[in-house]
ModelCIF file with pLDDT and N, C-alpha, C, O atoms, coordinates in Angstrom:
data_MODEL
#
_entry.id   MODEL 
#
_entity.id                         1 
_entity.type                       polymer 
_entity.pdbx_number_of_molecules   1 
#
_entity_poly.entity_id                      1 
_entity_poly.type                           'polypeptide(L)' 
_entity_poly.nstd_linkage                   no 
_entity_poly.nstd_monomer                   no 
_entity_poly.pdbx_seq_one_letter_code       
;(UNK)(UNK)(UNK)(UNK)(UNK)(UNK)(UNK)(UNK)(UNK)(UNK)(UNK)(UNK)(UNK)(UNK)(UNK)(UNK)
(UNK)(UNK)(UNK)(UNK)(UNK)(UNK)(UNK)(UNK)(UNK)(UNK)(UNK)(UNK)(UNK)(UNK)(UNK)(UNK)
(UNK)(UNK)(UNK)(UNK)(UNK)(UNK)(UNK)(UNK)(UNK)(UNK)(UNK)(UNK)(UNK)(UNK)(UNK)(UNK)
(UNK)(UNK)
;
_entity_poly.pdbx_seq_one_letter_code_can   XXXXXXXXXXXXXXXXXXXXXXXXXXXXXXXXXXXXXXXXXXXXXXXXXX 
_entity_poly.pdbx_strand_id                 A 
#
loop_
_entity_poly_seq.entity_id 
_entity_poly_seq.num 
_entity_poly_seq.mon_id 
_entity_poly_seq.hetero 
1 1  UNK n 
1 2  UNK n 
1 3  UNK n 
1 4  UNK n 
1 5  UNK n 
1 6  UNK n 
1 7  UNK n 
1 8  UNK n 
1 9  UNK n 
1 10 UNK n 
1 11 UNK n 
1 12 UNK n 
1 13 UNK n 
1 14 UNK n 
1 15 UNK n 
1 16 UNK n 
1 17 UNK n 
1 18 UNK n 
1 19 UNK n 
1 20 UNK n 
1 21 UNK n 
1 22 UNK n 
1 23 UNK n 
1 24 UNK n 
1 25 UNK n 
1 26 UNK n 
1 27 UNK n 
1 28 UNK n 
1 29 UNK n 
1 30 UNK n 
1 31 UNK n 
1 32 UNK n 
1 33 UNK n 
1 34 UNK n 
1 35 UNK n 
1 36 UNK n 
1 37 UNK n 
1 38 UNK n 
1 39 UNK n 
1 40 UNK n 
1 41 UNK n 
1 42 UNK n 
1 43 UNK n 
1 44 UNK n 
1 45 UNK n 
1 46 UNK n 
1 47 UNK n 
1 48 UNK n 
1 49 UNK n 
1 50 UNK n 
#
_struct_asym.id          A 
_struct_asym.entity_id   1 
#
loop_
_ma_qa_metric.id 
_ma_qa_metric.mode 
_ma_qa_metric.name 
_ma_qa_metric.software_group_id 
_ma_qa_metric.type 
1 global pLDDT . pLDDT 
2 local  pLDDT . pLDDT 
#
_ma_qa_metric_global.metric_id      1 
_ma_qa_metric_global.metric_value   94.16 
_ma_qa_metric_global.model_id       1 
_ma_qa_metric_global.ordinal_id     1 
#
loop_
_ma_qa_metric_local.label_asym_id 
_ma_qa_metric_local.label_comp_id 
_ma_qa_metric_local.label_seq_id 
_ma_qa_metric_local.metric_id 
_ma_qa_metric_local.metric_value 
_ma_qa_metric_local.model_id 
_ma_qa_metric_local.ordinal_id 
A UNK 1  2 95.00 1 1  
A UNK 2  2 97.00 1 2  
A UNK 3  2 96.00 1 3  
A UNK 4  2 94.00 1 4  
A UNK 5  2 94.00 1 5  
A UNK 6  2 90.00 1 6  
A UNK 7  2 91.00 1 7  
A UNK 8  2 92.00 1 8  
A UNK 9  2 95.00 1 9  
A UNK 10 2 96.00 1 10 
A UNK 11 2 98.00 1 11 
A UNK 12 2 97.00 1 12 
A UNK 13 2 97.00 1 13 
A UNK 14 2 96.00 1 14 
A UNK 15 2 94.00 1 15 
A UNK 16 2 93.00 1 16 
A UNK 17 2 93.00 1 17 
A UNK 18 2 90.00 1 18 
A UNK 19 2 95.00 1 19 
A UNK 20 2 97.00 1 20 
A UNK 21 2 97.00 1 21 
A UNK 22 2 98.00 1 22 
A UNK 23 2 97.00 1 23 
A UNK 24 2 96.00 1 24 
A UNK 25 2 94.00 1 25 
A UNK 26 2 91.00 1 26 
A UNK 27 2 89.00 1 27 
A UNK 28 2 94.00 1 28 
A UNK 29 2 94.00 1 29 
A UNK 30 2 95.00 1 30 
A UNK 31 2 95.00 1 31 
A UNK 32 2 97.00 1 32 
A UNK 33 2 97.00 1 33 
A UNK 34 2 96.00 1 34 
A UNK 35 2 96.00 1 35 
A UNK 36 2 96.00 1 36 
A UNK 37 2 94.00 1 37 
A UNK 38 2 94.00 1 38 
A UNK 39 2 94.00 1 39 
A UNK 40 2 94.00 1 40 
A UNK 41 2 95.00 1 41 
A UNK 42 2 96.00 1 42 
A UNK 43 2 95.00 1 43 
A UNK 44 2 95.00 1 44 
A UNK 45 2 96.00 1 45 
A UNK 46 2 95.00 1 46 
A UNK 47 2 94.00 1 47 
A UNK 48 2 94.00 1 48 
A UNK 49 2 90.00 1 49 
A UNK 50 2 70.00 1 50 
#
loop_
_atom_site.group_PDB 
_atom_site.id 
_atom_site.type_symbol 
_atom_site.label_atom_id 
_atom_site.label_alt_id 
_atom_site.label_comp_id 
_atom_site.label_asym_id 
_atom_site.label_entity_id 
_atom_site.label_seq_id 
_atom_site.pdbx_PDB_ins_code 
_atom_site.Cartn_x 
_atom_site.Cartn_y 
_atom_site.Cartn_z 
_atom_site.occupancy 
_atom_site.B_iso_or_equiv 
_atom_site.pdbx_formal_charge 
_atom_site.auth_seq_id 
_atom_site.auth_comp_id 
_atom_site.auth_asym_id 
_atom_site.auth_atom_id 
_atom_site.pdbx_PDB_model_num 
ATOM 1   N N  . UNK A 1 1  ? 115.763 192.078 -13.830 1.00 95.00 ? 1  UNK A N  1 
ATOM 2   C CA . UNK A 1 1  ? 115.006 192.809 -12.905 1.00 95.00 ? 1  UNK A CA 1 
ATOM 3   C C  . UNK A 1 1  ? 115.357 194.245 -13.007 1.00 95.00 ? 1  UNK A C  1 
ATOM 4   O O  . UNK A 1 1  ? 116.496 194.550 -13.361 1.00 95.00 ? 1  UNK A O  1 
ATOM 5   N N  . UNK A 1 2  ? 114.465 195.165 -12.725 1.00 97.00 ? 2  UNK A N  1 
ATOM 6   C CA . UNK A 1 2  ? 114.775 196.569 -12.723 1.00 97.00 ? 2  UNK A CA 1 
ATOM 7   C C  . UNK A 1 2  ? 115.285 197.006 -11.369 1.00 97.00 ? 2  UNK A C  1 
ATOM 8   O O  . UNK A 1 2  ? 114.789 196.545 -10.341 1.00 97.00 ? 2  UNK A O  1 
ATOM 9   N N  . UNK A 1 3  ? 116.292 197.909 -11.352 1.00 96.00 ? 3  UNK A N  1 
ATOM 10  C CA . UNK A 1 3  ? 116.835 198.500 -10.156 1.00 96.00 ? 3  UNK A CA 1 
ATOM 11  C C  . UNK A 1 3  ? 116.986 199.852 -10.319 1.00 96.00 ? 3  UNK A C  1 
ATOM 12  O O  . UNK A 1 3  ? 116.959 200.312 -11.460 1.00 96.00 ? 3  UNK A O  1 
ATOM 13  N N  . UNK A 1 4  ? 117.159 200.655 -9.250  1.00 94.00 ? 4  UNK A N  1 
ATOM 14  C CA . UNK A 1 4  ? 117.418 202.185 -9.281  1.00 94.00 ? 4  UNK A CA 1 
ATOM 15  C C  . UNK A 1 4  ? 118.737 202.359 -9.064  1.00 94.00 ? 4  UNK A C  1 
ATOM 16  O O  . UNK A 1 4  ? 119.292 201.886 -8.072  1.00 94.00 ? 4  UNK A O  1 
ATOM 17  N N  . UNK A 1 5  ? 119.406 203.113 -10.048 1.00 94.00 ? 5  UNK A N  1 
ATOM 18  C CA . UNK A 1 5  ? 120.780 203.495 -9.907  1.00 94.00 ? 5  UNK A CA 1 
ATOM 19  C C  . UNK A 1 5  ? 120.892 205.121 -10.153 1.00 94.00 ? 5  UNK A C  1 
ATOM 20  O O  . UNK A 1 5  ? 120.696 205.651 -11.246 1.00 94.00 ? 5  UNK A O  1 
ATOM 21  N N  . UNK A 1 6  ? 121.194 205.721 -9.108  1.00 90.00 ? 6  UNK A N  1 
ATOM 22  C CA . UNK A 1 6  ? 121.245 207.199 -9.112  1.00 90.00 ? 6  UNK A CA 1 
ATOM 23  C C  . UNK A 1 6  ? 119.957 207.856 -9.677  1.00 90.00 ? 6  UNK A C  1 
ATOM 24  O O  . UNK A 1 6  ? 120.057 208.882 -10.350 1.00 90.00 ? 6  UNK A O  1 
ATOM 25  N N  . UNK A 1 7  ? 118.816 207.321 -9.434  1.00 91.00 ? 7  UNK A N  1 
ATOM 26  C CA . UNK A 1 7  ? 117.640 207.825 -9.857  1.00 91.00 ? 7  UNK A CA 1 
ATOM 27  C C  . UNK A 1 7  ? 117.181 207.422 -11.302 1.00 91.00 ? 7  UNK A C  1 
ATOM 28  O O  . UNK A 1 7  ? 116.175 207.858 -11.863 1.00 91.00 ? 7  UNK A O  1 
ATOM 29  N N  . UNK A 1 8  ? 118.003 206.595 -11.773 1.00 92.00 ? 8  UNK A N  1 
ATOM 30  C CA . UNK A 1 8  ? 117.702 206.028 -13.170 1.00 92.00 ? 8  UNK A CA 1 
ATOM 31  C C  . UNK A 1 8  ? 117.355 204.583 -13.170 1.00 92.00 ? 8  UNK A C  1 
ATOM 32  O O  . UNK A 1 8  ? 117.863 203.858 -12.315 1.00 92.00 ? 8  UNK A O  1 
ATOM 33  N N  . UNK A 1 9  ? 116.592 204.136 -13.993 1.00 95.00 ? 9  UNK A N  1 
ATOM 34  C CA . UNK A 1 9  ? 116.234 202.746 -14.061 1.00 95.00 ? 9  UNK A CA 1 
ATOM 35  C C  . UNK A 1 9  ? 117.299 201.908 -14.720 1.00 95.00 ? 9  UNK A C  1 
ATOM 36  O O  . UNK A 1 9  ? 117.668 202.153 -15.869 1.00 95.00 ? 9  UNK A O  1 
ATOM 37  N N  . UNK A 1 10 ? 117.797 200.920 -14.001 1.00 96.00 ? 10 UNK A N  1 
ATOM 38  C CA . UNK A 1 10 ? 118.772 199.983 -14.548 1.00 96.00 ? 10 UNK A CA 1 
ATOM 39  C C  . UNK A 1 10 ? 118.266 198.576 -14.683 1.00 96.00 ? 10 UNK A C  1 
ATOM 40  O O  . UNK A 1 10 ? 117.273 198.222 -14.046 1.00 96.00 ? 10 UNK A O  1 
ATOM 41  N N  . UNK A 1 11 ? 118.875 197.801 -15.443 1.00 98.00 ? 11 UNK A N  1 
ATOM 42  C CA . UNK A 1 11 ? 118.518 196.501 -15.668 1.00 98.00 ? 11 UNK A CA 1 
ATOM 43  C C  . UNK A 1 11 ? 119.573 195.554 -15.219 1.00 98.00 ? 11 UNK A C  1 
ATOM 44  O O  . UNK A 1 11 ? 120.685 195.522 -15.746 1.00 98.00 ? 11 UNK A O  1 
ATOM 45  N N  . UNK A 1 12 ? 119.205 194.777 -14.228 1.00 97.00 ? 12 UNK A N  1 
ATOM 46  C CA . UNK A 1 12 ? 120.231 193.835 -13.613 1.00 97.00 ? 12 UNK A CA 1 
ATOM 47  C C  . UNK A 1 12 ? 119.906 192.353 -13.950 1.00 97.00 ? 12 UNK A C  1 
ATOM 48  O O  . UNK A 1 12 ? 118.779 191.892 -13.773 1.00 97.00 ? 12 UNK A O  1 
ATOM 49  N N  . UNK A 1 13 ? 120.877 191.674 -14.411 1.00 97.00 ? 13 UNK A N  1 
ATOM 50  C CA . UNK A 1 13 ? 120.744 190.247 -14.799 1.00 97.00 ? 13 UNK A CA 1 
ATOM 51  C C  . UNK A 1 13 ? 121.676 189.430 -13.939 1.00 97.00 ? 13 UNK A C  1 
ATOM 52  O O  . UNK A 1 13 ? 122.874 189.694 -13.841 1.00 97.00 ? 13 UNK A O  1 
ATOM 53  N N  . UNK A 1 14 ? 121.065 188.398 -13.301 1.00 96.00 ? 14 UNK A N  1 
ATOM 54  C CA . UNK A 1 14 ? 121.847 187.485 -12.436 1.00 96.00 ? 14 UNK A CA 1 
ATOM 55  C C  . UNK A 1 14 ? 121.794 186.106 -12.953 1.00 96.00 ? 14 UNK A C  1 
ATOM 56  O O  . UNK A 1 14 ? 120.732 185.642 -13.369 1.00 96.00 ? 14 UNK A O  1 
ATOM 57  N N  . UNK A 1 15 ? 122.948 185.394 -12.947 1.00 94.00 ? 15 UNK A N  1 
ATOM 58  C CA . UNK A 1 15 ? 123.030 184.003 -13.501 1.00 94.00 ? 15 UNK A CA 1 
ATOM 59  C C  . UNK A 1 15 ? 123.168 183.074 -12.304 1.00 94.00 ? 15 UNK A C  1 
ATOM 60  O O  . UNK A 1 15 ? 123.575 183.508 -11.227 1.00 94.00 ? 15 UNK A O  1 
ATOM 61  N N  . UNK A 1 16 ? 122.835 181.809 -12.481 1.00 93.00 ? 16 UNK A N  1 
ATOM 62  C CA . UNK A 1 16 ? 122.989 180.814 -11.397 1.00 93.00 ? 16 UNK A CA 1 
ATOM 63  C C  . UNK A 1 16 ? 124.429 180.555 -11.101 1.00 93.00 ? 16 UNK A C  1 
ATOM 64  O O  . UNK A 1 16 ? 124.773 180.122 -10.002 1.00 93.00 ? 16 UNK A O  1 
ATOM 65  N N  . UNK A 1 17 ? 125.282 180.813 -12.064 1.00 93.00 ? 17 UNK A N  1 
ATOM 66  C CA . UNK A 1 17 ? 126.781 180.622 -11.757 1.00 93.00 ? 17 UNK A CA 1 
ATOM 67  C C  . UNK A 1 17 ? 127.507 181.730 -11.057 1.00 93.00 ? 17 UNK A C  1 
ATOM 68  O O  . UNK A 1 17 ? 128.736 181.731 -10.978 1.00 93.00 ? 17 UNK A O  1 
ATOM 69  N N  . UNK A 1 18 ? 126.720 182.714 -10.527 1.00 90.00 ? 18 UNK A N  1 
ATOM 70  C CA . UNK A 1 18 ? 127.290 183.834 -9.784  1.00 90.00 ? 18 UNK A CA 1 
ATOM 71  C C  . UNK A 1 18 ? 127.654 185.013 -10.549 1.00 90.00 ? 18 UNK A C  1 
ATOM 72  O O  . UNK A 1 18 ? 128.159 185.966 -9.955  1.00 90.00 ? 18 UNK A O  1 
ATOM 73  N N  . UNK A 1 19 ? 127.439 185.057 -11.894 1.00 95.00 ? 19 UNK A N  1 
ATOM 74  C CA . UNK A 1 19 ? 127.738 186.254 -12.698 1.00 95.00 ? 19 UNK A CA 1 
ATOM 75  C C  . UNK A 1 19 ? 126.629 187.162 -12.740 1.00 95.00 ? 19 UNK A C  1 
ATOM 76  O O  . UNK A 1 19 ? 125.477 186.742 -12.637 1.00 95.00 ? 19 UNK A O  1 
ATOM 77  N N  . UNK A 1 20 ? 126.917 188.473 -12.894 1.00 97.00 ? 20 UNK A N  1 
ATOM 78  C CA . UNK A 1 20 ? 125.860 189.445 -13.053 1.00 97.00 ? 20 UNK A CA 1 
ATOM 79  C C  . UNK A 1 20 ? 126.251 190.491 -14.006 1.00 97.00 ? 20 UNK A C  1 
ATOM 80  O O  . UNK A 1 20 ? 127.423 190.680 -14.331 1.00 97.00 ? 20 UNK A O  1 
ATOM 81  N N  . UNK A 1 21 ? 125.212 191.199 -14.470 1.00 97.00 ? 21 UNK A N  1 
ATOM 82  C CA . UNK A 1 21 ? 125.506 192.357 -15.360 1.00 97.00 ? 21 UNK A CA 1 
ATOM 83  C C  . UNK A 1 21 ? 124.372 193.459 -15.034 1.00 97.00 ? 21 UNK A C  1 
ATOM 84  O O  . UNK A 1 21 ? 123.216 193.178 -14.718 1.00 97.00 ? 21 UNK A O  1 
ATOM 85  N N  . UNK A 1 22 ? 124.848 194.632 -15.150 1.00 98.00 ? 22 UNK A N  1 
ATOM 86  C CA . UNK A 1 22 ? 123.936 195.800 -14.914 1.00 98.00 ? 22 UNK A CA 1 
ATOM 87  C C  . UNK A 1 22 ? 124.183 196.783 -15.918 1.00 98.00 ? 22 UNK A C  1 
ATOM 88  O O  . UNK A 1 22 ? 125.333 197.149 -16.157 1.00 98.00 ? 22 UNK A O  1 
ATOM 89  N N  . UNK A 1 23 ? 123.040 197.310 -16.617 1.00 97.00 ? 23 UNK A N  1 
ATOM 90  C CA . UNK A 1 23 ? 123.058 198.296 -17.613 1.00 97.00 ? 23 UNK A CA 1 
ATOM 91  C C  . UNK A 1 23 ? 122.149 199.367 -17.172 1.00 97.00 ? 23 UNK A C  1 
ATOM 92  O O  . UNK A 1 23 ? 121.065 199.112 -16.646 1.00 97.00 ? 23 UNK A O  1 
ATOM 93  N N  . UNK A 1 24 ? 122.583 200.582 -17.382 1.00 96.00 ? 24 UNK A N  1 
ATOM 94  C CA . UNK A 1 24 ? 121.769 201.802 -17.109 1.00 96.00 ? 24 UNK A CA 1 
ATOM 95  C C  . UNK A 1 24 ? 122.270 203.037 -17.908 1.00 96.00 ? 24 UNK A C  1 
ATOM 96  O O  . UNK A 1 24 ? 123.412 203.024 -18.367 1.00 96.00 ? 24 UNK A O  1 
ATOM 97  N N  . UNK A 1 25 ? 121.545 203.980 -18.068 1.00 94.00 ? 25 UNK A N  1 
ATOM 98  C CA . UNK A 1 25 ? 121.787 205.256 -18.773 1.00 94.00 ? 25 UNK A CA 1 
ATOM 99  C C  . UNK A 1 25 ? 122.088 206.377 -17.783 1.00 94.00 ? 25 UNK A C  1 
ATOM 100 O O  . UNK A 1 25 ? 121.446 206.540 -16.745 1.00 94.00 ? 25 UNK A O  1 
ATOM 101 N N  . UNK A 1 26 ? 123.086 207.122 -18.167 1.00 91.00 ? 26 UNK A N  1 
ATOM 102 C CA . UNK A 1 26 ? 123.323 208.342 -17.360 1.00 91.00 ? 26 UNK A CA 1 
ATOM 103 C C  . UNK A 1 26 ? 123.621 209.414 -18.450 1.00 91.00 ? 26 UNK A C  1 
ATOM 104 O O  . UNK A 1 26 ? 124.652 209.383 -19.122 1.00 91.00 ? 26 UNK A O  1 
ATOM 105 N N  . UNK A 1 27 ? 122.662 210.358 -18.584 1.00 89.00 ? 27 UNK A N  1 
ATOM 106 C CA . UNK A 1 27 ? 122.563 211.269 -19.705 1.00 89.00 ? 27 UNK A CA 1 
ATOM 107 C C  . UNK A 1 27 ? 122.550 210.495 -20.992 1.00 89.00 ? 27 UNK A C  1 
ATOM 108 O O  . UNK A 1 27 ? 121.735 209.579 -21.112 1.00 89.00 ? 27 UNK A O  1 
ATOM 109 N N  . UNK A 1 28 ? 123.374 210.782 -21.955 1.00 94.00 ? 28 UNK A N  1 
ATOM 110 C CA . UNK A 1 28 ? 123.491 210.024 -23.235 1.00 94.00 ? 28 UNK A CA 1 
ATOM 111 C C  . UNK A 1 28 ? 124.366 208.818 -23.192 1.00 94.00 ? 28 UNK A C  1 
ATOM 112 O O  . UNK A 1 28 ? 124.608 208.183 -24.219 1.00 94.00 ? 28 UNK A O  1 
ATOM 113 N N  . UNK A 1 29 ? 124.837 208.495 -22.047 1.00 94.00 ? 29 UNK A N  1 
ATOM 114 C CA . UNK A 1 29 ? 125.799 207.389 -21.969 1.00 94.00 ? 29 UNK A CA 1 
ATOM 115 C C  . UNK A 1 29 ? 125.306 206.131 -21.385 1.00 94.00 ? 29 UNK A C  1 
ATOM 116 O O  . UNK A 1 29 ? 124.693 206.144 -20.317 1.00 94.00 ? 29 UNK A O  1 
ATOM 117 N N  . UNK A 1 30 ? 125.548 205.022 -22.045 1.00 95.00 ? 30 UNK A N  1 
ATOM 118 C CA . UNK A 1 30 ? 125.104 203.770 -21.563 1.00 95.00 ? 30 UNK A CA 1 
ATOM 119 C C  . UNK A 1 30 ? 126.298 203.234 -20.680 1.00 95.00 ? 30 UNK A C  1 
ATOM 120 O O  . UNK A 1 30 ? 127.449 203.239 -21.116 1.00 95.00 ? 30 UNK A O  1 
ATOM 121 N N  . UNK A 1 31 ? 125.995 202.796 -19.485 1.00 95.00 ? 31 UNK A N  1 
ATOM 122 C CA . UNK A 1 31 ? 126.959 202.195 -18.604 1.00 95.00 ? 31 UNK A CA 1 
ATOM 123 C C  . UNK A 1 31 ? 126.590 200.690 -18.451 1.00 95.00 ? 31 UNK A C  1 
ATOM 124 O O  . UNK A 1 31 ? 125.458 200.344 -18.113 1.00 95.00 ? 31 UNK A O  1 
ATOM 125 N N  . UNK A 1 32 ? 127.534 199.863 -18.700 1.00 97.00 ? 32 UNK A N  1 
ATOM 126 C CA . UNK A 1 32 ? 127.374 198.316 -18.588 1.00 97.00 ? 32 UNK A CA 1 
ATOM 127 C C  . UNK A 1 32 ? 128.516 197.815 -17.776 1.00 97.00 ? 32 UNK A C  1 
ATOM 128 O O  . UNK A 1 32 ? 129.691 198.016 -18.080 1.00 97.00 ? 32 UNK A O  1 
ATOM 129 N N  . UNK A 1 33 ? 128.083 197.095 -16.634 1.00 97.00 ? 33 UNK A N  1 
ATOM 130 C CA . UNK A 1 33 ? 128.983 196.510 -15.703 1.00 97.00 ? 33 UNK A CA 1 
ATOM 131 C C  . UNK A 1 33 ? 128.694 195.054 -15.623 1.00 97.00 ? 33 UNK A C  1 
ATOM 132 O O  . UNK A 1 33 ? 127.519 194.697 -15.527 1.00 97.00 ? 33 UNK A O  1 
ATOM 133 N N  . UNK A 1 34 ? 129.684 194.152 -15.655 1.00 96.00 ? 34 UNK A N  1 
ATOM 134 C CA . UNK A 1 34 ? 129.428 192.818 -15.633 1.00 96.00 ? 34 UNK A CA 1 
ATOM 135 C C  . UNK A 1 34 ? 130.630 192.161 -14.865 1.00 96.00 ? 34 UNK A C  1 
ATOM 136 O O  . UNK A 1 34 ? 131.703 192.748 -14.725 1.00 96.00 ? 34 UNK A O  1 
ATOM 137 N N  . UNK A 1 35 ? 130.377 190.904 -14.379 1.00 96.00 ? 35 UNK A N  1 
ATOM 138 C CA . UNK A 1 35 ? 131.422 190.233 -13.634 1.00 96.00 ? 35 UNK A CA 1 
ATOM 139 C C  . UNK A 1 35 ? 130.865 189.266 -12.697 1.00 96.00 ? 35 UNK A C  1 
ATOM 140 O O  . UNK A 1 35 ? 129.667 188.984 -12.713 1.00 96.00 ? 35 UNK A O  1 
ATOM 141 N N  . UNK A 1 36 ? 131.738 188.722 -11.838 1.00 96.00 ? 36 UNK A N  1 
ATOM 142 C CA . UNK A 1 36 ? 131.416 187.771 -10.743 1.00 96.00 ? 36 UNK A CA 1 
ATOM 143 C C  . UNK A 1 36 ? 131.039 188.541 -9.489  1.00 96.00 ? 36 UNK A C  1 
ATOM 144 O O  . UNK A 1 36 ? 131.668 188.388 -8.442  1.00 96.00 ? 36 UNK A O  1 
ATOM 145 N N  . UNK A 1 37 ? 130.078 189.313 -9.595  1.00 94.00 ? 37 UNK A N  1 
ATOM 146 C CA . UNK A 1 37 ? 129.729 190.278 -8.343  1.00 94.00 ? 37 UNK A CA 1 
ATOM 147 C C  . UNK A 1 37 ? 128.295 189.901 -7.930  1.00 94.00 ? 37 UNK A C  1 
ATOM 148 O O  . UNK A 1 37 ? 127.410 189.599 -8.730  1.00 94.00 ? 37 UNK A O  1 
ATOM 149 N N  . UNK A 1 38 ? 128.164 189.950 -6.598  1.00 94.00 ? 38 UNK A N  1 
ATOM 150 C CA . UNK A 1 38 ? 126.806 189.825 -6.023  1.00 94.00 ? 38 UNK A CA 1 
ATOM 151 C C  . UNK A 1 38 ? 125.922 191.021 -6.312  1.00 94.00 ? 38 UNK A C  1 
ATOM 152 O O  . UNK A 1 38 ? 126.433 192.101 -6.610  1.00 94.00 ? 38 UNK A O  1 
ATOM 153 N N  . UNK A 1 39 ? 124.615 190.859 -6.234  1.00 94.00 ? 39 UNK A N  1 
ATOM 154 C CA . UNK A 1 39 ? 123.717 191.929 -6.518  1.00 94.00 ? 39 UNK A CA 1 
ATOM 155 C C  . UNK A 1 39 ? 124.030 193.219 -5.773  1.00 94.00 ? 39 UNK A C  1 
ATOM 156 O O  . UNK A 1 39 ? 124.064 194.286 -6.386  1.00 94.00 ? 39 UNK A O  1 
ATOM 157 N N  . UNK A 1 40 ? 124.247 193.152 -4.532  1.00 94.00 ? 40 UNK A N  1 
ATOM 158 C CA . UNK A 1 40 ? 124.573 194.340 -3.725  1.00 94.00 ? 40 UNK A CA 1 
ATOM 159 C C  . UNK A 1 40 ? 125.851 194.988 -4.228  1.00 94.00 ? 40 UNK A C  1 
ATOM 160 O O  . UNK A 1 40 ? 125.934 196.213 -4.318  1.00 94.00 ? 40 UNK A O  1 
ATOM 161 N N  . UNK A 1 41 ? 126.861 194.165 -4.561  1.00 95.00 ? 41 UNK A N  1 
ATOM 162 C CA . UNK A 1 41 ? 128.158 194.723 -4.943  1.00 95.00 ? 41 UNK A CA 1 
ATOM 163 C C  . UNK A 1 41 ? 128.122 195.386 -6.329  1.00 95.00 ? 41 UNK A C  1 
ATOM 164 O O  . UNK A 1 41 ? 128.788 196.401 -6.532  1.00 95.00 ? 41 UNK A O  1 
ATOM 165 N N  . UNK A 1 42 ? 127.399 194.865 -7.235  1.00 96.00 ? 42 UNK A N  1 
ATOM 166 C CA . UNK A 1 42 ? 127.350 195.452 -8.589  1.00 96.00 ? 42 UNK A CA 1 
ATOM 167 C C  . UNK A 1 42 ? 126.562 196.777 -8.494  1.00 96.00 ? 42 UNK A C  1 
ATOM 168 O O  . UNK A 1 42 ? 126.874 197.745 -9.187  1.00 96.00 ? 42 UNK A O  1 
ATOM 169 N N  . UNK A 1 43 ? 125.542 196.797 -7.627  1.00 95.00 ? 43 UNK A N  1 
ATOM 170 C CA . UNK A 1 43 ? 124.777 198.135 -7.466  1.00 95.00 ? 43 UNK A CA 1 
ATOM 171 C C  . UNK A 1 43 ? 125.755 199.147 -6.899  1.00 95.00 ? 43 UNK A C  1 
ATOM 172 O O  . UNK A 1 43 ? 125.824 200.281 -7.374  1.00 95.00 ? 43 UNK A O  1 
ATOM 173 N N  . UNK A 1 44 ? 126.520 198.740 -5.874  1.00 95.00 ? 44 UNK A N  1 
ATOM 174 C CA . UNK A 1 44 ? 127.460 199.690 -5.199  1.00 95.00 ? 44 UNK A CA 1 
ATOM 175 C C  . UNK A 1 44 ? 128.541 200.230 -6.199  1.00 95.00 ? 44 UNK A C  1 
ATOM 176 O O  . UNK A 1 44 ? 128.919 201.400 -6.132  1.00 95.00 ? 44 UNK A O  1 
ATOM 177 N N  . UNK A 1 45 ? 129.038 199.329 -7.146  1.00 96.00 ? 45 UNK A N  1 
ATOM 178 C CA . UNK A 1 45 ? 129.921 199.804 -8.153  1.00 96.00 ? 45 UNK A CA 1 
ATOM 179 C C  . UNK A 1 45 ? 129.201 200.874 -9.009  1.00 96.00 ? 45 UNK A C  1 
ATOM 180 O O  . UNK A 1 45 ? 129.751 201.954 -9.226  1.00 96.00 ? 45 UNK A O  1 
ATOM 181 N N  . UNK A 1 46 ? 128.020 200.590 -9.476  1.00 95.00 ? 46 UNK A N  1 
ATOM 182 C CA . UNK A 1 46 ? 127.250 201.515 -10.339 1.00 95.00 ? 46 UNK A CA 1 
ATOM 183 C C  . UNK A 1 46 ? 127.033 202.893 -9.609  1.00 95.00 ? 46 UNK A C  1 
ATOM 184 O O  . UNK A 1 46 ? 127.130 203.960 -10.216 1.00 95.00 ? 46 UNK A O  1 
ATOM 185 N N  . UNK A 1 47 ? 126.745 202.809 -8.315  1.00 94.00 ? 47 UNK A N  1 
ATOM 186 C CA . UNK A 1 47 ? 126.470 204.002 -7.494  1.00 94.00 ? 47 UNK A CA 1 
ATOM 187 C C  . UNK A 1 47 ? 127.745 204.934 -7.401  1.00 94.00 ? 47 UNK A C  1 
ATOM 188 O O  . UNK A 1 47 ? 127.650 206.154 -7.263  1.00 94.00 ? 47 UNK A O  1 
ATOM 189 N N  . UNK A 1 48 ? 128.976 204.239 -7.489  1.00 94.00 ? 48 UNK A N  1 
ATOM 190 C CA . UNK A 1 48 ? 130.130 205.023 -7.274  1.00 94.00 ? 48 UNK A CA 1 
ATOM 191 C C  . UNK A 1 48 ? 130.867 205.417 -8.604  1.00 94.00 ? 48 UNK A C  1 
ATOM 192 O O  . UNK A 1 48 ? 131.983 205.935 -8.569  1.00 94.00 ? 48 UNK A O  1 
ATOM 193 N N  . UNK A 1 49 ? 130.266 205.177 -9.673  1.00 90.00 ? 49 UNK A N  1 
ATOM 194 C CA . UNK A 1 49 ? 130.726 205.693 -10.964 1.00 90.00 ? 49 UNK A CA 1 
ATOM 195 C C  . UNK A 1 49 ? 130.281 207.073 -11.259 1.00 90.00 ? 49 UNK A C  1 
ATOM 196 O O  . UNK A 1 49 ? 129.107 207.432 -11.172 1.00 90.00 ? 49 UNK A O  1 
ATOM 197 N N  . UNK A 1 50 ? 131.348 207.893 -11.639 1.00 70.00 ? 50 UNK A N  1 
ATOM 198 C CA . UNK A 1 50 ? 131.030 209.280 -11.860 1.00 70.00 ? 50 UNK A CA 1 
ATOM 199 C C  . UNK A 1 50 ? 130.416 210.000 -10.893 1.00 70.00 ? 50 UNK A C  1 
ATOM 200 O O  . UNK A 1 50 ? 130.145 211.185 -11.083 1.00 70.00 ? 50 UNK A O  1 
#
């Protein structure tokens, strides 16, 4: 699903076993976050990077 991260489009993937990953671009840099995080938590992590 698409989500907004700091005004950029991010792509969030959630699995049935509780894992998630979030990918988005900031400038020329691709940020990829993954782990056993809930949807709200992984977005909070992304919002607090840089």
